[in-house]
VMD Tcl script that draws the C-alpha trace (Angstrom):
set ca {
  {8.94 42.19 4.20}
  {8.91 45.69 5.72}
  {9.06 47.51 1.94}
  {5.70 45.73 1.53}
  {4.15 47.54 4.42}
  {5.80 50.50 3.72}
  {4.86 50.70 0.38}
  {0.91 50.29 1.36}
  {1.09 52.95 4.01}
  {2.21 55.35 1.38}
  {-0.48 54.61 -0.87}
  {-3.63 54.28 1.56}
  {-4.02 58.19 1.58}
  {-4.08 58.38 -2.56}
  {-6.40 55.90 -2.76}
  {-9.20 58.29 -1.05}
  {-9.90 55.88 1.70}
  {-7.50 57.09 4.39}
  {-6.40 54.76 7.01}
  {-7.35 56.93 10.17}
  {-10.19 59.20 8.39}
  {-11.37 60.04 12.09}
  {-7.81 61.94 12.47}
  {-7.45 65.61 11.34}
  {-3.88 64.63 10.65}
  {-3.85 61.58 8.66}
  {-7.18 62.52 6.96}
  {-5.99 66.31 6.48}
  {-6.03 67.57 2.92}
  {-2.47 68.72 3.16}
  {-1.58 64.94 4.20}
  {-3.43 63.36 1.38}
  {-2.39 66.06 -0.99}
  {1.29 64.74 -0.41}
  {0.41 61.16 -0.57}
  {-1.28 61.44 -3.75}
  {2.08 63.03 -5.10}
  {3.74 60.11 -3.99}
  {1.30 57.37 -5.30}
  {2.45 59.01 -8.78}
  {6.32 59.48 -8.15}
  {5.51 63.06 -8.84}
  {8.93 64.96 -8.89}
  {7.27 67.55 -6.06}
  {6.50 64.66 -3.46}
  {9.61 65.70 -1.02}
  {8.89 69.13 -1.20}
  {5.34 68.90 -0.42}
  {6.36 66.63 2.93}
  {8.70 69.21 3.42}
  {6.00 71.46 4.00}
  {4.04 69.09 6.31}
  {6.95 69.50 8.83}
  {5.90 73.14 9.06}
  {2.54 72.58 10.15}
  {1.54 73.64 13.53}
  {-0.14 70.55 14.25}
  {2.60 67.85 15.53}
  {0.65 64.83 13.88}
  {0.77 66.40 10.73}
  {4.45 67.13 11.25}
  {4.95 63.72 11.86}
  {3.78 62.59 8.71}
  {5.87 64.77 6.78}
  {9.31 63.60 8.80}
  {8.55 60.10 8.49}
  {8.30 60.19 4.74}
  {11.27 62.29 4.91}
  {13.49 59.55 6.39}
  {13.76 61.71 9.64}
  {12.27 59.09 12.21}
  {13.62 60.76 15.46}
  {11.65 64.10 14.40}
  {8.92 61.92 13.46}
  {8.84 60.27 16.91}
  {8.85 63.11 18.45}
  {5.98 64.78 16.91}
  {3.89 61.92 17.09}
  {5.05 61.89 21.04}
  {3.76 65.37 20.93}
  {0.53 64.55 19.15}
  {-0.50 61.86 21.55}
  {0.01 64.34 24.36}
  {-1.87 67.07 22.72}
  {-4.59 64.37 22.02}
  {-4.28 61.60 24.85}
  {-7.66 59.91 23.97}
  {-7.14 59.91 19.94}
  {-6.25 56.65 19.02}
  {-5.61 57.52 15.35}
  {-2.32 58.83 16.50}
  {-1.57 56.07 17.93}
  {-2.05 53.92 14.98}
  {-0.22 56.39 12.77}
  {2.87 56.36 15.58}
  {2.74 52.52 15.58}
  {2.63 52.27 11.85}
  {5.80 54.49 11.65}
  {7.56 51.99 14.26}
  {6.63 49.13 12.03}
  {8.49 51.11 9.04}
  {11.33 51.75 11.30}
  {11.87 47.92 11.63}
  {10.34 48.30 15.42}
  {7.49 45.84 14.97}
  {7.29 45.12 18.79}
  {6.78 48.62 19.71}
  {4.50 49.26 16.72}
  {2.00 46.22 18.28}
  {2.05 47.96 21.57}
  {0.62 51.47 20.25}
  {-1.80 49.46 18.18}
  {-2.98 47.57 21.46}
  {-2.89 51.19 23.27}
  {-5.51 52.27 20.55}
  {-7.88 49.37 20.76}
  {-8.10 49.82 24.82}
  {-8.46 53.50 24.08}
  {-11.75 53.23 22.46}
  {-14.35 50.82 24.77}
  {-16.11 49.43 21.54}
  {-12.95 47.93 20.35}
  {-11.22 46.42 23.52}
  {-13.85 43.61 24.14}
  {-14.18 43.31 20.58}
  {-10.90 41.46 19.86}
  {-8.53 39.77 22.16}
  {-5.28 41.33 21.61}
  {-3.29 39.02 23.49}
  {-3.37 36.25 20.83}
  {-3.34 32.83 22.65}
  {-4.11 29.16 21.03}
  {-7.36 27.92 21.49}
  {-8.43 24.47 22.19}
  {-8.48 23.64 18.46}
  {-5.18 24.84 17.62}
  {-6.57 28.15 16.25}
  {-5.76 31.38 17.65}
  {-8.41 32.51 20.14}
  {-9.90 35.46 17.73}
  {-13.38 36.44 17.92}
  {-14.94 35.15 14.78}
  {-14.75 37.16 11.63}
  {-18.63 37.55 11.61}
  {-18.47 39.35 15.17}
  {-19.17 43.04 14.64}
  {-16.39 45.21 14.69}
  {-16.79 49.32 14.95}
  {-15.00 50.66 12.01}
  {-12.95 52.56 13.96}
  {-11.14 49.66 15.13}
  {-10.08 48.85 11.93}
  {-6.92 50.86 11.36}
  {-5.24 49.22 14.66}
  {-6.60 45.67 13.86}
  {-4.74 46.29 10.51}
  {-1.75 47.26 12.16}
  {-1.89 44.25 14.40}
  {-1.96 42.21 11.22}
  {1.03 43.73 10.15}
  {2.66 42.63 13.06}
  {1.92 39.37 13.18}
  {2.45 38.82 9.39}
  {6.10 40.09 10.14}
  {6.45 37.04 12.38}
  {4.53 34.70 9.71}
  {1.53 34.10 12.79}
  {-1.22 32.43 11.60}
  {-3.37 35.07 13.40}
  {-2.58 37.62 10.95}
  {-4.87 36.84 8.15}
  {-7.52 36.30 10.88}
  {-6.70 39.80 12.14}
  {-6.64 41.32 8.33}
  {-10.17 39.89 8.12}
  {-11.25 41.38 11.37}
  {-10.17 44.90 10.14}
  {-11.57 44.10 6.52}
  {-14.84 43.06 8.42}
  {-14.87 46.44 10.42}
  {-14.02 48.55 7.20}
  {-15.11 46.70 3.98}
  {-13.29 49.39 2.10}
  {-9.98 49.02 3.97}
  {-7.59 48.52 0.63}
  {-4.73 47.33 2.58}
  {-6.68 44.65 4.49}
  {-7.52 42.80 1.17}
  {-3.54 43.39 -0.20}
  {-2.58 41.64 3.27}
  {-5.17 38.64 2.69}
  {-3.58 38.27 -0.66}
  {-0.26 38.56 0.70}
  {-0.85 35.81 3.27}
  {-2.41 33.72 0.85}
  {0.41 33.77 -1.63}
  {2.80 33.13 1.32}
  {0.85 30.06 1.98}
  {1.45 28.98 -1.80}
  {-2.20 29.64 -2.47}
  {-1.93 31.88 -5.84}
  {-5.61 31.24 -6.72}
  {-6.83 32.82 -2.99}
  {-3.96 35.47 -3.12}
  {-5.27 36.86 -7.07}
  {-9.04 36.73 -5.72}
  {-8.23 38.79 -2.57}
  {-5.87 41.21 -4.94}
  {-8.69 41.49 -7.61}
  {-11.01 42.45 -4.62}
  {-8.44 45.16 -3.44}
  {-8.57 46.77 -6.91}
  {-12.48 46.74 -6.95}
  {-11.99 48.65 -3.68}
  {-8.99 51.09 -5.25}
  {-8.62 50.59 -8.78}
  {-5.08 52.22 -8.44}
  {-3.91 49.91 -5.96}
  {-0.44 49.46 -7.05}
  {0.62 46.77 -4.70}
  {-2.45 44.83 -5.31}
  {-1.41 44.95 -9.06}
  {2.44 44.14 -7.90}
  {0.92 41.05 -5.92}
  {-1.02 39.85 -9.01}
  {2.07 40.63 -11.08}
  {4.19 38.65 -8.57}
  {2.05 35.59 -9.18}
  {2.53 35.88 -12.81}
  {6.17 36.10 -12.01}
  {6.52 33.08 -9.73}
  {4.80 30.85 -12.61}
  {7.52 32.23 -15.01}
  {5.18 34.45 -16.70}
  {7.91 36.98 -17.20}
  {5.51 39.27 -19.85}
  {2.94 40.11 -17.01}
  {0.78 43.25 -17.92}
  {0.39 43.93 -14.12}
  {3.93 45.25 -13.71}
  {3.26 47.76 -16.75}
  {-0.12 48.76 -15.05}
  {1.89 49.89 -11.97}
  {4.62 51.46 -14.00}
  {1.94 53.52 -15.76}
  {0.65 55.10 -12.90}
  {3.86 55.70 -11.12}
  {7.00 54.93 -13.44}
  {9.23 55.34 -10.04}
  {7.61 52.45 -8.01}
  {10.55 50.50 -7.17}
  {8.67 48.86 -4.43}
  {6.38 46.52 -7.00}
  {9.82 44.43 -7.86}
  {10.48 44.63 -3.83}
  {7.23 43.24 -3.03}
  {7.73 40.17 -5.73}
  {11.16 39.66 -4.29}
  {9.74 39.04 -1.08}
  {7.81 36.14 -2.53}
  {10.82 34.93 -4.36}
  {12.81 34.38 -1.25}
  {9.95 32.71 0.48}
  {10.22 30.38 -2.40}
  {13.71 30.00 -1.67}
  {14.64 31.36 -5.52}
  {16.91 33.64 -3.97}
  {18.94 34.72 -7.20}
  {15.54 35.97 -8.96}
  {15.07 38.03 -5.77}
  {18.25 39.33 -5.92}
  {17.60 40.43 -9.51}
  {14.12 42.05 -8.58}
  {15.75 43.86 -5.64}
  {18.34 45.06 -8.15}
  {15.25 46.05 -10.68}
  {13.56 48.03 -7.45}
  {16.56 49.92 -6.68}
  {17.12 50.95 -10.34}
  {13.80 52.67 -10.20}
  {14.20 53.83 -6.90}
  {17.59 53.99 -5.47}
  {15.91 55.34 -2.04}
  {14.64 52.10 -1.04}
  {17.00 51.33 1.75}
  {14.73 48.51 3.37}
  {15.01 46.71 -0.29}
  {18.71 47.39 -0.50}
  {19.41 45.85 2.94}
  {17.39 42.65 1.67}
  {19.46 42.93 -1.18}
  {22.71 42.56 0.97}
  {20.96 39.90 3.34}
  {20.36 37.80 0.12}
  {23.70 38.20 -1.28}
  {24.93 37.13 1.84}
  {22.74 33.85 1.90}
  {24.74 33.03 -1.06}
  {27.86 33.88 -0.13}
  {28.62 36.65 -2.38}
  {30.20 38.42 0.62}
  {32.10 41.50 -0.90}
  {28.60 42.38 -2.68}
  {26.78 42.09 0.39}
  {29.10 44.32 2.39}
  {28.73 47.13 -0.15}
  {25.16 47.21 -0.05}
  {24.96 46.74 3.71}
  {27.24 49.29 4.20}
  {25.66 51.71 1.91}
  {22.20 51.15 4.01}
  {24.33 51.79 7.38}
  {26.03 54.64 5.76}
  {22.58 56.34 4.55}
  {21.14 55.67 8.42}
  {19.34 52.62 7.67}
  {20.51 50.63 10.35}
  {18.04 47.83 11.07}
  {19.26 45.07 13.31}
  {19.51 42.82 10.55}
  {21.75 45.26 8.89}
  {23.89 45.74 11.67}
  {23.70 42.15 12.71}
  {24.95 40.98 9.16}
  {28.06 43.57 8.82}
  {29.13 42.19 12.17}
  {29.00 38.88 11.25}
  {30.80 39.87 8.00}
  {33.77 41.12 10.13}
  {33.73 37.93 12.07}
  {34.88 35.74 9.00}
  {38.88 36.95 9.87}
  {38.41 34.07 12.68}
  {37.55 31.30 10.42}
  {39.36 28.95 7.96}
  {38.40 27.47 4.75}
  {38.95 23.96 3.68}
  {38.37 23.19 -0.06}
  {38.16 20.26 -2.31}
  {36.51 19.72 -5.88}
  {33.28 19.22 -4.68}
  {33.40 20.70 -1.02}
  {33.87 24.15 0.91}
  {34.00 23.74 4.72}
  {34.25 26.90 6.82}
  {35.12 26.45 10.36}
  {36.01 28.60 13.21}
  {39.71 28.45 13.94}
  {39.34 27.70 17.47}
  {37.50 24.56 16.44}
  {38.56 23.50 12.94}
  {41.48 21.14 13.79}
  {38.70 18.97 15.74}
  {36.20 19.45 13.38}
  {37.49 19.30 10.18}
  {38.19 15.48 9.52}
  {34.46 14.51 11.02}
  {32.70 16.97 8.95}
  {34.85 16.16 5.47}
  {34.10 12.38 5.98}
  {30.21 13.10 6.54}
  {30.41 15.67 3.86}
  {31.93 13.67 1.14}
  {29.92 10.58 2.08}
  {26.34 12.46 1.99}
  {27.39 13.95 -1.53}
  {28.32 10.62 -2.84}
  {25.38 9.00 -1.51}
  {23.00 12.05 -3.17}
  {24.16 11.93 -6.43}
  {23.66 8.39 -6.83}
  {20.29 8.35 -5.20}
  {18.94 11.68 -6.74}
  {20.38 10.64 -10.24}
  {21.84 14.30 -10.17}
  {25.28 15.93 -10.57}
  {25.60 19.39 -8.88}
  {26.90 21.77 -11.03}
  {29.04 23.63 -8.43}
  {30.95 22.89 -4.99}
  {29.00 23.20 -2.06}
  {29.62 25.43 0.86}
  {29.05 24.51 4.65}
  {29.50 27.07 7.18}
  {29.93 25.70 10.74}
  {29.15 28.24 13.59}
  {30.21 27.77 17.22}
  {27.94 30.54 18.28}
  {24.04 29.75 17.75}
  {23.53 33.48 17.65}
  {25.79 33.94 14.72}
  {24.38 30.98 12.91}
  {20.96 32.81 13.43}
  {22.16 35.91 11.91}
  {23.91 34.04 9.14}
  {20.40 32.60 8.34}
  {17.66 35.22 9.60}
  {19.96 37.98 10.08}
  {18.54 38.25 13.53}
  {20.12 36.66 16.66}
  {18.22 34.57 19.47}
  {16.46 31.86 16.95}
  {16.30 28.79 19.12}
  {14.62 26.12 17.17}
  {16.59 25.81 14.00}
  {19.99 24.05 13.43}
  {20.71 24.24 10.02}
  {19.50 26.46 6.81}
  {20.39 25.89 3.22}
  {20.64 28.67 0.53}
  {20.98 27.10 -2.62}
  {24.71 25.91 -2.51}
  {25.30 27.10 0.74}
  {24.59 25.67 4.01}
  {24.62 26.93 7.34}
  {24.62 25.54 10.70}
  {25.12 25.27 14.40}
  {28.62 23.57 15.56}
  {28.42 20.74 17.83}
  {29.88 23.13 20.55}
  {26.94 25.47 19.69}
  {24.50 23.51 21.85}
  {24.29 21.63 25.13}
  {25.95 18.23 24.59}
  {23.29 15.52 23.54}
  {20.94 17.96 22.24}
  {21.29 17.21 18.38}
  {22.70 15.00 15.96}
  {24.99 17.20 13.85}
  {25.52 14.60 11.14}
  {21.93 14.14 10.72}
  {21.51 17.92 10.50}
  {24.16 18.01 7.72}
  {22.32 15.31 5.62}
  {19.12 16.95 6.30}
  {20.41 20.02 4.63}
  {22.46 18.56 1.75}
  {19.07 16.79 0.58}
  {17.79 20.38 0.21}
  {20.72 21.36 -2.02}
  {19.86 18.63 -4.39}
  {16.20 18.88 -4.08}
  {15.90 22.84 -4.76}
  {18.62 22.55 -7.60}
  {16.84 19.90 -9.12}
  {13.33 21.81 -9.18}
  {14.92 24.92 -9.81}
  {13.60 26.30 -6.46}
  {9.99 25.48 -7.66}
  {9.43 23.01 -4.78}
  {6.84 23.48 -1.97}
  {8.01 23.74 1.40}
  {6.46 20.47 2.79}
  {7.53 18.33 0.18}
  {11.57 19.45 0.23}
  {11.39 19.34 4.19}
  {9.63 16.32 4.56}
  {12.27 14.37 1.96}
  {15.24 15.98 4.33}
  {13.46 14.58 7.53}
  {13.06 11.27 5.31}
  {16.39 11.30 4.47}
  {17.43 11.28 8.45}
  {16.58 7.87 9.38}
  {17.26 6.80 5.99}
  {21.00 7.17 6.26}
  {20.60 5.60 9.75}
  {17.59 4.68 11.50}
  {19.02 6.16 14.92}
  {19.80 9.38 13.40}
  {16.38 11.51 12.98}
  {14.32 12.76 15.55}
  {12.15 10.74 17.77}
  {8.33 10.73 18.02}
  {7.59 14.16 20.03}
  {5.11 14.88 22.50}
  {3.57 17.89 20.43}
  {3.36 15.33 17.15}
  {1.44 12.81 19.55}
  {-0.89 15.39 20.73}
  {-1.81 16.76 16.98}
  {-2.81 13.41 16.06}
  {-4.35 12.66 19.17}
  {-6.59 16.24 18.44}
  {-6.63 15.35 15.11}
  {-4.69 18.35 13.74}
  {-2.59 16.79 11.02}
  {-3.33 19.34 7.62}
  {-4.62 17.57 4.52}
  {-1.73 17.65 1.94}
  {-3.30 19.85 -0.16}
  {-2.83 22.16 2.78}
  {0.37 21.52 4.58}
  {2.15 24.08 3.55}
  {0.31 26.70 5.54}
  {1.99 24.53 8.60}
  {4.97 25.68 7.63}
  {4.36 29.23 6.74}
  {1.93 30.73 8.84}
  {1.42 28.47 11.64}
  {-1.94 28.49 13.83}
  {-0.42 26.84 16.98}
  {3.05 26.95 18.30}
  {4.06 23.66 17.61}
  {2.50 23.92 14.47}
  {6.06 23.95 12.35}
  {7.30 20.87 14.48}
  {4.42 18.73 13.85}
  {4.70 19.86 9.92}
  {8.07 18.72 9.88}
  {6.79 15.05 11.39}
  {4.27 14.88 9.06}
  {6.27 15.71 5.97}
  {8.62 13.20 7.05}
  {5.98 10.42 7.42}
  {4.15 11.16 4.11}
  {7.64 10.65 2.46}
  {8.07 7.65 4.34}
  {4.65 6.43 3.08}
  {5.05 7.25 -0.53}
  {8.49 5.24 -0.62}
  {6.78 2.40 0.97}
  {3.57 2.20 -0.99}
  {4.96 3.57 -4.16}
  {8.53 3.18 -4.33}
  {11.59 5.63 -4.40}
  {11.07 6.10 -8.31}
  {7.91 8.27 -7.20}
  {9.73 10.56 -5.23}
  {12.36 11.34 -7.74}
  {9.43 11.64 -10.44}
  {7.57 14.09 -7.77}
  {10.80 16.06 -7.64}
  {10.80 16.62 -11.51}
  {7.21 17.47 -11.34}
  {7.47 20.20 -9.04}
  {10.50 21.28 -11.14}
  {7.53 22.02 -13.96}
  {5.88 24.01 -11.69}
  {3.04 21.51 -10.66}
  {1.08 21.95 -7.51}
  {0.93 19.41 -4.62}
  {-2.49 18.13 -5.63}
  {-1.55 17.79 -9.42}
  {1.69 15.76 -8.43}
  {-0.01 13.77 -6.08}
  {-2.95 12.78 -8.47}
  {-0.47 12.23 -11.43}
  {2.05 10.07 -10.00}
  {0.51 8.54 -7.54}
  {-3.04 7.96 -9.01}
  {-5.38 9.19 -6.49}
  {-6.77 12.50 -5.64}
  {-5.21 14.37 -2.50}
  {-8.57 13.48 -0.72}
  {-8.20 9.85 -1.18}
  {-4.19 10.34 -0.47}
  {-4.97 11.90 2.99}
  {-7.24 9.03 3.78}
  {-4.90 6.25 2.97}
  {-1.72 8.04 4.86}
  {-3.99 8.32 7.86}
  {-4.97 4.67 7.77}
  {-1.01 3.66 7.60}
  {0.09 6.39 10.06}
  {-2.37 6.02 12.80}
  {-1.82 2.39 13.74}
  {1.55 2.98 13.94}
  {1.49 5.26 16.89}
  {-2.04 4.28 18.33}
  {-0.45 2.84 21.54}
  {1.47 6.13 22.29}
  {-1.49 8.28 21.21}
  {-4.13 6.40 23.33}
  {-1.98 6.19 26.18}
  {0.32 9.69 26.17}
  {-1.86 11.28 29.36}
  {-1.26 8.06 31.23}
  {2.20 7.93 30.25}
  {2.87 11.53 31.08}
  {1.50 10.32 34.87}
  {3.35 7.58 35.04}
  {6.83 8.66 34.04}
  {6.64 11.51 36.55}
  {5.82 8.29 39.22}
  {8.97 6.86 37.76}
  {10.94 9.77 38.16}
  {10.06 10.28 42.09}
  {10.54 6.76 42.72}
  {14.08 6.99 40.90}
  {15.01 10.07 43.22}
  {14.12 8.36 46.13}
  {16.23 4.85 44.76}
  {13.33 2.81 44.84}
  {14.38 0.73 41.92}
  {11.85 -2.37 42.38}
  {9.14 0.14 42.08}
  {11.25 2.47 39.18}
  {11.64 -0.86 36.92}
  {7.96 -1.71 36.44}
  {6.63 1.85 35.88}
  {9.70 2.44 33.54}
  {9.06 -0.33 31.71}
  {5.49 0.36 30.98}
  {6.30 3.82 30.48}
  {9.02 2.62 27.85}
  {6.27 0.07 26.27}
  {3.75 3.26 25.74}
  {6.07 5.61 24.58}
  {9.09 4.03 23.22}
  {10.47 7.11 21.33}
  {11.08 9.12 24.45}
  {14.73 9.41 24.54}
  {14.81 13.05 26.33}
  {15.55 14.12 29.68}
  {13.84 12.11 32.12}
  {13.68 9.07 29.91}
  {12.56 5.51 30.96}
  {15.95 4.27 29.59}
  {18.17 6.03 32.07}
  {15.63 5.32 35.05}
  {15.99 1.45 34.11}
  {19.76 1.51 33.22}
  {20.50 2.72 36.78}
  {17.91 0.37 38.29}
  {19.52 -2.39 36.90}
  {23.00 -1.14 37.90}
  {22.05 -1.04 41.35}
  {20.37 -4.24 41.29}
  {23.72 -5.74 40.18}
  {22.08 -6.92 36.88}
  {24.71 -5.71 34.13}
  {23.45 -8.08 31.64}
  {20.05 -6.02 31.82}
  {21.58 -2.66 32.31}
  {23.75 -3.18 29.08}
  {20.38 -4.29 27.23}
  {18.57 -1.28 27.77}
  {21.18 1.07 27.07}
  {21.78 -0.46 23.74}
  {17.72 -0.16 23.12}
  {18.35 3.29 24.06}
  {21.35 3.83 21.50}
  {19.56 2.12 18.65}
  {16.23 4.04 18.93}
  {18.40 7.20 19.02}
  {19.13 8.29 22.40}
  {21.80 11.22 22.35}
  {22.99 11.73 26.01}
  {26.64 11.58 26.05}
  {27.04 10.05 29.43}
  {24.36 7.15 28.66}
  {26.36 6.39 25.57}
  {29.95 6.50 27.34}
  {28.74 4.14 29.74}
  {27.23 1.56 27.31}
  {30.84 1.74 25.42}
  {32.39 1.37 29.01}
  {30.33 -1.74 29.69}
  {30.51 -3.24 26.15}
  {34.51 -2.72 26.14}
  {34.21 -4.54 29.76}
  {32.58 -7.56 28.17}
  {35.29 -7.93 25.43}
  {33.28 -6.40 22.80}
  {35.29 -3.95 21.39}
  {33.61 -3.52 18.13}
  {30.43 -2.62 19.62}
  {32.26 -0.31 22.04}
  {34.24 1.57 19.33}
  {30.42 1.41 17.34}
  {28.92 3.33 20.37}
  {31.47 5.85 20.35}
  {31.36 6.35 16.66}
  {27.73 7.09 17.02}
  {28.91 9.74 20.15}
  {30.98 11.48 17.53}
  {28.15 12.21 15.42}
  {26.41 13.95 18.36}
  {29.27 15.68 20.55}
  {32.88 15.96 19.75}
  {34.30 17.91 22.57}
  {34.92 15.18 24.92}
  {38.53 14.23 25.24}
  {38.22 11.00 27.19}
  {35.89 9.58 24.70}
  {38.26 10.08 21.86}
  {41.21 8.55 23.82}
  {39.21 5.67 24.45}
  {38.03 5.24 20.46}
  {41.58 5.50 19.74}
  {42.34 2.65 22.00}
  {39.83 0.65 20.90}
  {40.63 1.19 17.28}
  {44.25 0.36 17.94}
  {43.18 -2.88 19.29}
  {41.00 -3.44 16.08}
  {43.70 -3.08 13.70}
  {41.97 0.42 12.53}
  {45.03 2.53 12.58}
  {43.65 5.42 10.47}
  {40.67 5.63 13.01}
  {43.10 5.99 15.82}
  {45.10 8.47 14.08}
  {41.76 10.53 13.73}
  {40.92 10.23 17.43}
  {44.16 10.76 18.56}
  {44.20 14.21 16.38}
  {41.11 15.13 18.25}
  {42.55 14.37 21.58}
  {45.30 16.94 20.69}
  {42.99 19.72 19.30}
  {41.53 19.92 22.61}
  {44.54 20.84 24.21}
  {44.83 18.22 26.71}
  {46.67 18.16 29.91}
  {48.97 15.21 29.04}
  {50.29 16.76 25.68}
  {53.14 14.24 25.85}
  {50.83 11.13 26.11}
  {48.44 12.48 22.97}
  {51.46 13.01 20.98}
  {53.04 9.50 21.94}
  {49.33 8.00 21.14}
  {49.68 9.26 17.40}
  {52.80 8.32 17.12}
  {52.12 5.10 17.63}
  {48.71 5.52 15.56}
  {51.16 6.86 12.53}
  {53.86 4.01 12.74}
  {50.57 1.49 12.70}
  {49.76 2.89 9.40}
  {53.46 2.93 8.30}
  {54.12 6.50 8.51}
  {57.43 6.58 9.95}
  {57.97 10.04 9.14}
  {54.83 11.36 10.87}
  {55.13 9.10 13.82}
  {58.62 10.50 14.28}
  {57.68 13.93 14.31}
  {55.03 12.96 17.12}
  {57.58 11.44 18.87}
  {59.80 14.37 19.06}
  {57.08 16.81 20.17}
  {56.02 14.18 22.99}
  {59.87 14.40 24.36}
  {59.83 18.28 23.63}
  {57.15 18.29 26.17}
  {58.36 15.65 28.44}
  {61.98 14.98 27.76}
  {62.24 12.15 29.98}
  {59.51 10.29 28.61}
  {60.93 6.80 28.46}
  {58.13 5.04 26.11}
  {58.79 8.01 23.70}
  {62.64 7.75 23.83}
  {61.79 3.70 23.08}
  {59.87 4.34 20.03}
  {62.05 7.05 18.76}
  {65.07 4.78 18.73}
  {62.47 1.79 17.03}
  {61.56 4.32 14.49}
  {64.70 5.56 13.82}
  {65.70 1.98 13.13}
  {63.47 1.70 10.30}
  {65.57 4.12 8.26}
}
mol new
graphics top color blue
foreach p $ca { graphics top sphere $p radius 0.5 }
foreach p [lrange $ca 0 end-1] q [lrange $ca 1 end] { graphics top cylinder $p $q radius 0.2 }
display resetview
């Protein structure tokens, strides 16, 4: 995204409307002259900016060093400029823009806020600290509020920072900046960009044309209009020709387009656009870094390393660039398993444990989806599993610390967390795998032309289609969204994923998308989903697809959908506030071991909100209460309800399995432990118990897998683990494998008599 911002910065002066006209430096004739040369790609541009570095004014020096790529010198010069003119907010805005250009958005935002605070007319005009308001929107002043023109550059800077993080406030800030200064071309360009990110090309084109009305040579407005054409497969767009007629070297036009192709998950085409950008201007290091990152996303690792190392060696050492190079270095610690249709990359430290479980679900999902979607993939799918969540975050977003995502799909490559990468019970790894593999099919079937709401909604639907207990349960954020009428119309649902206007809107949009797909399947049938997939592949819009396939206008669809959705959750929505109070009371009674008071409160809480299975859930309270009251039948019953509805706490599931086994229900106990395997795999005792149950049930192959898992965990009793595996191999009539395991057991414990006896028995079978 940075290349887009850098481009509009460079053009601001040449357009005749300096970003900071009140600044002697930013608006000086020398600075504008250099910007005009850069705008047209003049070969004398560099020499012009070099002359600026020799100015007596540190603010002018800073502009020169900045464009020349000497960010340290530019930083020092801006610092001197601010010291020289401490009350000049403009110097801070320009400094912030330099920071933003140097991949330091947070520092840039601080400087923009300081600039606003320096001007008493700006500070009251906008709430710089953006918080969600009662209606879910960010608490900004209305766009028609009077904001002085002097505030516009800082507001624009804040819009850039918010846009970097896809915040819903970004467009509002850009609108505020434009209200303050109607001639601010960049603000219109940003409004166009945000609209296009929301998959609203009509609004984007309108804003881009308004930018051209302000500045007929706005290269980025033209690039945006060209991008709209390219996204619609109009490759002969005249807008790019107009750009290059003004500046034949303006590679940023293609870099701008590539940004939107990435947003649309059209990664191959984005790579081609970045290459075009670099052919025109090899100095576009931000574009080169993005090229490397996208090559890595498509598992073209050698090419990715080449581009990223070139950036690094040229001094472009953004966190994304550095993190990705470190990740590439770490791949020596991974092992790859291949079949004709799958590629599975696992970390060496857990490959032996994970491989059989992941491969089984991988194969099963592909076979299911090939039949269900009536589509055969062109090549093998690769899944990469990361025991470090930060490594997964770098692999997918090039930055560590992103907590909400569990898996991401890039065409034929899926990256996901390992079960060991999260606290036990936090998630269902098999559900995540099936979710992501649905994306592989839908993206490929639509040639990556599918809106995000549909592919995400369908993937959420597929989680519970695979098994009713797999998908995430109804969450509190979605309850409140229904209660407060925050669900979006289907024609606008895309922006809930791209530019959320309240903190939980992305989560709510996943919920809504999943329910929409469920509603369509139930009312119109699965074949309509397939037809919609093909329609999106033809570049039809959401309203067009809804009307074509379902025979209703989007507004009527919304009405029918809400009429179907609301009754399902009415009890929970109506009682959510009472539930919150009651569950706290039940918890206090639980801690005090007041079992007779816990039971009615927990039962009522469960009746109001049966999907709540997270920490402090009523199922746990009830199971412990019934245990302490000596009613094992009710303890088992409530834990079975917990498991059926999707509860994932390993301890509760193991307790249930023990109770089922104690009742002689070995098949049910084994099924419970099988479910645990799809949630968490690093539990030696659970694998041992399931192996034993499988042996009792005559499921030798399952027992082999479980005893292998025990061994993979390097248990204290290695001899016993090898012995158990030997017995399972013997049950499968794999005599040589069984003998090898018995010998391994005796190497650890030579006096192990059961192993000695089994070895004699095996030798007698020769």
